[in-house]
C-alpha positions in Angstrom: 25.5 40.2 0.1 22.2 39.6 -1.7 24.0 37.9 -4.6 25.9 35.6 -2.2 22.7 34.5 -0.5 20.9 34.1 -3.7 23.7 31.8 -5.0 23.7 30.0 -1.7 19.9 29.5 -2.1 20.2 28.3 -5.6 22.9 25.7 -4.6 20.8 24.4 -1.9 17.9 24.0 -4.3 20.1 22.3 -6.8 21.4 19.9 -4.0 17.8 19.1 -3.1 16.9 18.4 -6.7 20.0 16.1 -7.2 19.3 14.3 -3.9 15.7 13.6 -4.8 16.7 12.6 -8.4 19.3 10.1 -7.0 16.9 8.7 -4.6 14.2 8.3 -7.3 16.7 6.6 -9.7 17.9 4.3 -6.9 14.2 3.3 -6.0 13.4 2.6 -9.6 16.7 0.5 -10.1 16.1 -1.6 -6.9 12.4 -2.5 -7.2 12.0 -5.9 -8.9 10.9 -6.2 -12.6 8.5 -8.4 -14.1 8.3 -7.9 -17.8 6.7 -9.8 -20.7 9.7 -12.3 -20.8 8.2 -13.9 -17.7 4.9 -15.7 -17.2 3.3 -13.0 -15.4 4.3 -9.5 -16.3 2.9 -6.9 -13.8 5.6 -4.4 -14.5 4.5 -4.2 -18.1 0.8 -4.3 -17.2 0.8 -1.3 -14.8 3.7 0.9 -16.5 2.1 0.4 -20.0 -1.3 1.4 -18.6 0.1 4.9 -18.1 1.1 4.9 -21.8 -2.6 4.5 -23.0 -4.2 7.6 -24.6 -6.6 9.2 -22.0 -10.1 8.0 -22.3 -9.2 5.3 -24.8 -10.4 2.3 -22.9 -14.1 1.2 -22.6 -13.6 -1.8 -20.5 -11.3 -2.7 -17.7 -10.7 -6.2 -16.4 -9.5 -6.9 -12.7 -8.9 -10.0 -10.8 -6.2 -12.8 -10.0 -4.0 -14.5 -12.4 -7.2 -16.3 -13.5 -8.4 -13.2 -15.0 -5.0 -12.2 -16.5 -4.9 -15.3 -18.9 -8.8 -15.6 -19.2 -9.6 -12.1 -20.9 -7.7 -11.1 -23.9 -8.2 -7.4 -25.1 -6.8 -8.2 -28.4 -9.6 -10.9 -29.0 -12.1 -8.4 -27.8 -10.9 -5.6 -30.1 -10.4 -7.8 -33.2 -13.9 -9.3 -33.0 -16.0 -6.5 -31.5 -13.9 -3.4 -31.9 -14.2 -2.9 -28.0 -11.1 -1.3 -26.5 -10.2 -2.8 -23.1 -7.2 -3.4 -20.7 -6.6 -6.3 -18.3 -5.5 -4.9 -14.9 -5.3 -8.3 -13.2 -2.3 -9.7 -11.4 -1.3 -12.7 -9.4 -3.4 -13.1 -6.1 -4.9 -9.6 -6.6 -6.1 -8.5 -3.3 -9.5 -6.8 -3.3 -7.7 -3.8 -1.7 -5.3 -3.6 -4.7 -8.3 -4.0 -7.1 -9.9 -0.9 -5.4 -6.9 1.4 -5.4 -5.8 0.4 -8.9 -9.4 1.1 -10.1 -9.3 4.4 -8.5 -5.9 5.2 -10.0 -7.2 4.1 -13.4 -10.1 6.5 -13.3 -7.7 9.3 -13.1 -6.8 8.5 -16.8 -9.7 6.5 -18.2 -13.6 6.6 -18.3 -14.5 3.0 -18.8 -18.1 2.1 -19.5 -17.8 -1.3 -17.7 -15.5 -2.9 -15.0 -15.3 -6.8 -15.1 -14.2 -8.2 -11.8 -13.1 -11.8 -11.5 -14.2 -13.3 -8.2 -11.6 -15.9 -7.3 -10.2 -13.7 -4.5 -13.4 -13.1 -2.9 -12.6 -16.3 -0.8 -9.4 -17.6 0.8 -6.7 -19.3 -1.1 -5.6 -22.7 0.3 -4.2 -22.4 3.8 -0.6 -22.3 2.6 -1.5 -19.2 0.5 -3.1 -17.1 3.2 -0.3 -14.9 4.4 -2.4 -12.1 5.8 -5.9 -10.7 5.9 -5.1 -9.1 2.5 -5.5 -12.8 1.3 -2.3 -12.8 -0.7 1.4 -12.7 -0.3 3.3 -9.6 0.2 5.0 -10.0 -3.2 1.6 -10.1 -4.8 0.7 -6.7 -3.3 4.0 -5.2 -4.2 4.1 -6.1 -7.9 1.2 -3.8 -8.7 1.6 -1.3 -6.1 5.3 -0.7 -6.8 4.4 0.4 -10.2 1.7 2.8 -9.2 2.7 6.5 -9.7 3.7 8.4 -6.7 0.7 10.4 -5.5 -1.4 11.0 -2.3 -3.6 8.0 -3.5 -0.5 5.7 -3.4 0.2 6.8 0.2 -3.4 6.2 1.2 -3.1 2.6 -0.3 0.2 2.1 1.5 -1.4 3.0 4.8 -4.3 0.8 4.3 -2.0 -2.2 3.4 0.0 -1.6 6.6 -3.2 -1.3 8.7 -4.5 -4.7 7.5 -1.0 -6.3 7.5 1.2 -4.6 10.1 4.2 -6.7 9.0 4.4 -4.4 6.0 5.8 -0.8 6.2 3.8 1.8 4.4 6.9 4.1 3.8 8.5 1.3 1.9 5.9 1.7 -0.9 6.9 5.3 -1.3 10.6 4.5 -1.0 11.1 0.9 -2.2 14.8 0.9 -1.4 13.7 0.4 2.3 12.4 -2.9 1.2 14.7 -3.9 -1.6 18.1 -2.5 -0.4 19.8 -5.9 -0.6 19.0 -6.3 -4.3 22.2 -4.6 -5.3 23.8 -8.0 -5.5 21.1 -9.4 -7.7 20.5 -6.9 -10.5 20.2 -8.2 -13.9 19.9 -6.9 -17.4 16.2 -6.3 -17.0 17.0 -3.7 -14.2 18.9 -1.5 -16.7 16.6 -1.7 -19.7 13.2 -0.5 -18.4 12.6 1.8 -21.4 12.8 -0.8 -24.1 11.0 -3.4 -22.1 8.1 -1.1 -21.2 8.1 0.2 -24.7 7.6 -3.3 -26.1 4.0 -3.1 -24.7 2.6 -6.8 -24.7 -1.0 -7.7 -25.0 -2.7 -5.0 -23.0 -2.1 -6.7 -19.7 -3.1 -10.2 -20.8 -0.8 -13.3 -20.3 -0.9 -15.7 -23.3 -0.6 -19.3 -22.2 -0.4 -22.6 -23.9 -0.7 -26.3 -22.7 -3.5 -28.9 -22.4 -4.4 -31.7 -20.2 -6.0 -34.6 -22.2 -6.8 -36.5 -19.0 -8.6 -33.7 -17.2 -12.3 -34.1 -16.5 -14.9 -31.4 -16.7 -16.2 -30.3 -13.3 -19.4 -28.1 -13.3 -22.0 -26.8 -10.9 -25.5 -28.0 -11.5 -28.5 -25.8 -10.5 -29.8 -28.7 -8.2 -26.4 -28.8 -6.3 -26.5 -25.0 -5.6 -30.1 -24.8 -4.2 -29.4 -26.2 -0.8 -25.7 -25.6 -0.6 -24.2 -23.7 2.4 -22.4 -20.6 1.4 -18.7 -20.4 2.0 -17.6 -17.5 4.1 -15.7 -14.7 2.1 -12.5 -13.1 3.3 -12.7 -10.4 6.0 -11.8 -7.5 3.7 -14.5 -8.6 1.1 -17.4 -6.6 2.5 -15.5 -3.3 3.0 -13.7 -3.4 -0.4 -16.4 -4.8 -2.6 -18.6 -2.0 -1.2 -15.9 0.6 -2.1 -15.5 -0.9 -5.7 -19.1 -0.9 -6.1 -19.5 2.6 -4.9 -16.7 3.9 -7.1 -18.3 2.4 -10.2 -21.8 3.9 -9.3 -20.2 7.4 -8.8 -18.7 7.2 -12.3 -21.6 5.6 -14.1 -19.8 2.3 -14.8 -21.3 -0.9 -15.1 -19.8 -3.4 -12.6 -20.0 -7.1 -13.7 -18.8 -10.1 -11.6 -17.4 -13.0 -13.5 -15.7 -16.4 -12.6 -13.8 -18.6 -14.9 -13.7 -22.4 -15.1 -11.6 -23.8 -12.2 -13.6 -26.5 -10.6 -15.1 -24.1 -8.1 -16.8 -25.5 -4.9 -20.6 -25.2 -4.6 -20.1 -23.1 -1.3 -18.0 -20.5 -3.0 -20.5 -20.2 -5.9 -23.3 -20.0 -3.6 -21.9 -17.1 -1.5 -20.7 -15.1 -4.4 -24.0 -15.5 -6.2 -25.9 -14.6 -2.9 -23.8 -11.4 -2.5 -24.1 -10.4 -6.2 -28.0 -10.8 -6.0 -28.2 -9.0 -2.7 -26.3 -5.9 -4.3 -27.8 -6.2 -7.7 -24.6 -6.9 -9.4 -24.7 -9.1 -12.5 -22.7 -12.3 -12.0 -21.5 -14.7 -14.7 -19.9 -17.9 -13.5 -18.6 -20.2 -16.2 -18.4 -23.1 -13.6 -22.3 -23.2 -14.0 -23.1 -26.1 -16.2 -25.3 -24.0 -18.6 -22.6 -21.3 -19.2 -19.8 -23.8 -19.4 -21.6 -25.7 -22.1 -22.7 -22.5 -23.9 -19.1 -21.4 -24.6 -18.2 -25.1 -25.4 -15.4 -25.1 -22.8 -13.4 -28.3 -22.4 -10.9 -28.6 -19.7 -9.0 -31.2 -21.5 -8.3 -28.7 -24.3 -8.6 -25.3 -22.6 -7.2 -25.8 -19.1 -8.7 -25.1 -15.6 -7.5 -22.2 -13.4 -5.4 -20.6 -16.0 -7.0 -20.9 -19.5 -4.7 -21.4 -22.4 -5.1 -18.9 -25.4 -7.9 -21.1 -26.9 -9.8 -21.1 -23.6 -9.3 -17.5 -23.2 -10.7 -16.9 -26.7 -13.9 -18.7 -25.7 -14.3 -16.6 -22.5 -13.5 -13.4 -24.2 -15.7 -13.9 -27.1 -18.6 -14.5 -24.6 -17.9 -11.3 -22.7 -17.7 -9.5 -26.1 -21.2 -10.6 -27.1 -22.3 -9.6 -23.6 -20.7 -6.2 -23.6 -21.6 -5.3 -27.1 -25.2 -6.6 -26.8 -26.6 -6.3 -23.4 -24.5 -3.5 -22.1 -24.3 -1.6 -25.5 -20.6 -0.9 -25.7 -19.7 0.1 -29.3 -16.4 -0.4 -31.0 -14.0 2.1 -32.0 -10.6 2.4 -33.9 -7.4 2.2 -31.9 -4.2 1.9 -33.8 -2.3 0.7 -30.6 -3.9 -2.7 -31.1 -1.9 -3.2 -34.2 1.2 -3.6 -32.0 -0.4 -5.7 -29.4 -1.8 -8.0 -32.1 1.7 -8.6 -33.5 3.1 -9.6 -30.1 0.1 -11.8 -29.4 0.6 -13.6 -32.6 4.3 -14.2 -31.7 3.3 -15.7 -28.5 0.9 -18.1 -30.2 3.5 -19.0 -32.7 5.8 -20.0 -29.7 3.1 -22.1 -28.3 2.5 -24.0 -31.4 6.2 -24.5 -31.9 6.2 -26.1 -28.4 3.6 -28.7 -29.5 4.7 -29.5 -33.0 6.5 -32.9 -33.5 6.6 -33.2 -37.3 10.3 -32.3 -38.3 9.5 -30.6 -41.6 6.6 -28.5 -40.0 9.0 -27.8 -37.1 11.8 -26.5 -39.2 9.4 -24.3 -41.4 8.3 -22.5 -38.0 11.9 -21.7 -37.2 12.5 -19.3 -40.1 11.9 -16.1 -38.1 14.5 -13.4 -37.3 13.7 -13.4 -33.7 14.9 -17.0 -33.2 18.5 -18.1 -32.7 18.7 -21.9 -33.4 21.2 -24.1 -31.7 21.7 -27.6 -33.2 23.8 -30.4 -31.6 24.7 -33.9 -32.8 27.0 -35.0 -30.0 27.8 -38.6 -31.2 26.9 -41.4 -33.8 25.8 -38.9 -36.3 25.7 -40.8 -39.6 23.5 -43.5 -38.1 21.1 -40.9 -36.8 20.7 -39.1 -40.0 18.7 -40.3 -43.1 17.6 -38.5 -46.3 14.4 -37.1 -44.7 16.3 -35.6 -41.8 19.1 -34.3 -43.9 16.6 -32.7 -46.3 15.0 -30.8 -43.3 18.4 -29.7 -42.0 19.1 -28.4 -45.6 16.0 -26.4 -45.6 17.4 -24.5 -42.7 20.6 -23.6 -44.6 22.9 -26.3 -43.2 25.7 -27.0 -45.7 27.4 -30.1 -44.1 26.1 -33.4 -45.2 26.0 -35.3 -41.8 25.2 -38.6 -43.5 29.1 -38.6 -44.2 30.1 -38.1 -40.6 31.8 -40.8 -38.6 30.5 -42.3 -35.4 33.2 -40.5 -33.3 32.3 -37.1 -34.7 30.6 -34.2 -33.0 28.6 -31.5 -34.8 27.0 -28.3 -33.8 25.5 -25.4 -35.6 24.2 -21.9 -34.6 21.7 -20.1 -37.0 21.2 -16.5 -36.1 19.8 -13.8 -38.4 20.8 -15.7 -41.5 24.3 -16.4 -40.4 25.3 -20.0 -39.8 28.2 -21.3 -37.7 28.9 -25.1 -38.2 31.5 -27.4 -36.7 32.0 -31.1 -37.5 34.9 -32.5 -35.7 36.3 -35.8 -34.2 37.9 -33.6 -31.5 36.3 -32.6 -28.2 34.4 -29.3 -28.4 34.5 -26.3 -26.2 33.1 -23.5 -28.3 31.6 -20.2 -27.2 29.8 -17.4 -28.9 27.0 -14.9 -28.5 23.8 -13.7 -29.8 21.7 -10.5 -29.2 24.8 -8.3 -30.0 26.8 -10.1 -27.3 24.3 -9.9 -24.6 23.6 -13.6 -24.5 26.4 -16.0 -24.4 26.4 -19.6 -25.5 28.8 -22.5 -25.1 28.9 -25.9 -26.6 30.8 -28.9 -24.8 31.5 -32.3 -26.0 34.0 -33.8 -23.6 34.9 -37.5 -24.0 38.2 -37.4 -22.0 36.8 -39.7 -19.3 37.3 -43.3 -20.2 33.7 -44.4 -19.2 31.2 -43.3 -21.9 28.5 -42.7 -19.4 30.7 -40.0 -17.8 31.2 -38.1 -21.1 29.8 -34.6 -21.2 27.6 -33.2 -23.9 25.8 -29.9 -23.2 24.9 -26.4 -24.4 24.7 -23.5 -22.1 22.7 -20.5 -23.2 22.5 -17.2 -21.2 23.8 -19.1 -18.1 21.2 -22.0 -18.3 22.7 -25.4 -19.0 21.1 -28.0 -21.1 22.5 -31.6 -20.8 22.2 -33.6 -24.0 21.5 -37.1 -23.0 19.9 -38.5 -26.2 21.5 -39.4 -29.5 20.1 -37.8 -32.6 19.6 -34.1 -33.3 19.0 -31.9 -30.3 17.6 -28.4 -31.0 17.3 -25.4 -28.7 15.3 -22.4 -29.9 16.0 -19.1 -28.3 13.7 -16.3 -28.6 15.7 -13.0 -28.7 12.6 -10.9 -28.3 11.6 -12.8 -24.9 15.3 -13.1 -24.0 14.6 -16.8 -23.2 14.5 -20.4 -24.6 11.3 -21.0 -26.4 11.7 -24.8 -27.0 14.0 -27.7 -26.6 13.4 -30.8 -28.8 15.3 -34.0 -29.9 14.7 -35.6 -33.2 15.8 -39.3 -33.6 15.3 -42.0 -36.1 12.8 -44.8 -35.3 11.0 -47.7 -37.2 8.1 -45.4 -37.7 10.2 -42.5 -39.0 11.6 -39.4 -37.1 10.5 -39.4 -33.6 10.3 -36.1 -31.5 10.7 -35.7 -27.8 11.0 -32.6 -25.6 13.9 -32.3 -23.2 
């Protein structure tokens, strides 16, 4: 009888274990993933945080997407040896900042916390979804990736209290919120291990782009003197006090910082007044003096979301400040070797997107992570001269396209040193794949319709279609590491030489 009861009890325990394991697996599968192959990657940011060695980080950055792209831990480490991690995310509510700081302190003992101040005030009216001062999605992206613990439940209850439209229990059991995602699962939902294992740049997002017509907007001391302070969000007092208290309890230097974004004088005034009242150092790069000191130029470095060059200027200033005034010393950390490699690859992609010289461009393509798709849909021989053919030969192309007829179509795929080429007068409908069959491509040249304007020339890669409207050589560069297209460009002959245009 005892043996039967014991066996029954063991079966019950096994049933409970299997049930909870199944629920956990379902929850992990259904929650949305935002990895490094997207512009903002909070899944990588927060799951990779847990992979850090304990007490290996001396500086933590918090704040909105402004902070995510403004402070680069790789630049900080390479120039000052300071170990840091960027824990910002899109529209980061001050509530999220507080609870993730509290979570971070379970694993790290930072000497400084740098808090970007954009979310102290309301977004534009269209962005204010609740008193949390952000959208539900912007709360869930970081909170869904926090480990299950009493702290996470405390945070979930605080979220529901401020925004009753949200269910605290759904932060513990995400399937309550995401049960309809079964119909929208993608490859990323099944590959968390490799995607998280990839790491990234310590929470930082590397951006490119520039705006030559942008005009510098700074705040002068004379403007701020008599300015009326703009009111902060309702939760600011409560959660800024909690963040400050947490830092004081743990002997952490709390620093406020704001990046260039054309800030209003009213916002600047209220933040500065608050920082002075609570004896918190505040560095606002919208101030004319600081803006000029770091030689920031909005036309080159971007407002709101600095490109990697703007991020370098901001991070270098913070590095001098942290190592000098706050005495944070450098140390060795081999994990930055991996993040440096990824950072350099992201910069390579950004430079690729801005290069127009065909020889320089083709030289940048010779990387194993790129799959290259080339398409000449029509009038090939009249679109190729000796210079363009030499550039094509440099990629390994064998076919002399100067000999092609005007009714011919040509395409090629270059992938890991293997080249597939087709030159034909017939219409094309050719499919293949890269990434071991995971990304399918298809070339189409359909001239069956009598009207030439109705002819179809296109490349489809990974389900995304690219219509080829222009004559000349069209190139699509697919980055297998990011699992997305890195650039699209057309090279055509002109009186001045070979002209380049993105499409």
